[in-house]
C-alpha positions in Angstrom: 10.8 14.5 3.1 9.1 12.8 6.1 6.2 10.3 5.8 3.2 9.7 8.1 0.3 7.7 6.8 -2.0 4.6 7.0 -1.0 1.3 5.5 -3.5 -1.3 4.6 -2.9 -5.1 5.1 -5.3 -7.5 3.8 -5.9 -10.8 5.6 -8.3 -13.7 5.0 -10.2 -14.7 8.2 -12.6 -17.4 9.0 -15.8 -15.7 10.2 -17.7 -18.9 10.9 -16.5 -22.5 10.3 -16.0 -23.0 6.7 -16.6 -19.2 5.7 -13.6 -17.0 4.9 -13.6 -13.4 4.3 -11.0 -10.8 3.4 -10.5 -8.1 5.7 -8.3 -4.9 5.6 -6.5 -3.7 8.8 -5.1 -0.2 8.6 -2.2 0.9 10.8 -0.5 4.2 11.1 3.2 4.3 10.4 6.1 7.0 10.2 9.3 7.0 8.1 10.8 8.9 5.2 10.1 9.3 1.4 13.4 8.1 0.0 12.3 8.5 -3.6 9.6 11.0 -5.0 8.8 10.0 -8.6 5.9 10.2 -11.0 5.5 8.0 -14.1 2.7 8.6 -16.6 1.8 5.5 -18.6 0.1 6.1 -21.9 0.4 2.7 -23.6 -2.7 1.7 -25.6 -4.7 4.6 -24.0 -6.7 7.0 -25.9 -7.8 9.6 -23.3 -7.1 8.4 -19.8 -3.5 7.9 -18.8 -2.4 5.6 -15.9 -0.5 7.5 -13.3 2.1 5.7 -11.2 4.0 7.4 -8.5 6.9 4.8 -8.1 7.9 6.5 -4.8 9.8 4.7 -2.2 8.9 5.0 1.5 11.0 3.6 4.2 8.9 3.1 7.4 10.0 2.3 11.0 8.4 -1.0 11.2 6.8 -2.7 14.2 6.4 -6.4 14.8 2.9 -6.4 13.0 4.5 -5.0 9.9 7.4 -7.5 10.0 4.9 -10.4 10.3 2.5 -9.1 7.8 4.6 -7.3 5.1 3.5 -9.9 2.6 -0.2 -8.9 3.1 0.5 -5.2 2.5 -1.7 -3.9 -0.1 -1.8 -0.1 0.0 -0.1 3.0 1.5 -2.0 6.2 1.9 0.3 9.0 0.6 -0.6 12.7 0.0 -4.4 11.8 0.4 -4.4 8.9 -2.0 -4.1 5.2 -1.6 -1.4 3.7 -3.7 -0.7 0.1 -4.3 2.2 -1.4 -2.3 4.1 -2.8 -5.3 7.2 -4.0 -3.6 8.3 -4.4 0.0 11.8 -4.9 1.1 12.9 -5.9 4.5 15.8 -3.9 5.9 15.5 -4.1 9.6 14.6 -2.1 11.5 12.7 -0.7 8.5 10.5 -1.8 5.5 11.1 -0.1 2.3 8.0 0.1 0.1 7.9 0.9 -3.6 4.4 2.3 -4.6 2.8 1.7 -7.9 -0.6 2.7 -9.3 -3.5 4.0 -7.4 -5.4 1.5 -5.2 -9.0 1.0 -6.1 -11.0 0.4 -2.9 -13.8 -1.7 -4.2 -15.5 -1.7 -0.8 -16.8 1.9 -1.4 -18.8 0.6 -4.2 -20.6 -2.0 -2.1 -23.8 -0.8 -0.5 
């Protein structure tokens, strides 16, 4: 299965001297879904279960992805943002293991 989607990288930048803010940079990447797997986690839950996809996506990485793989926080896959749980460097690719759903808290700020 082919993959095409946005990947979010979180960086801390100095906006004015002494003031630091977190910023997310989204970039488009292409590659393959090498594992397509869903896990339903029900431990200590009465009504709502946690869904984890545990998919593995291998992208063709550019220099930005190599230099910032440690700041990767989410991958948009099938219309949802999923946490980038693990990132493995296997040049010329990065293999990303997805975890639970990424909660974008910026949408709750007005």
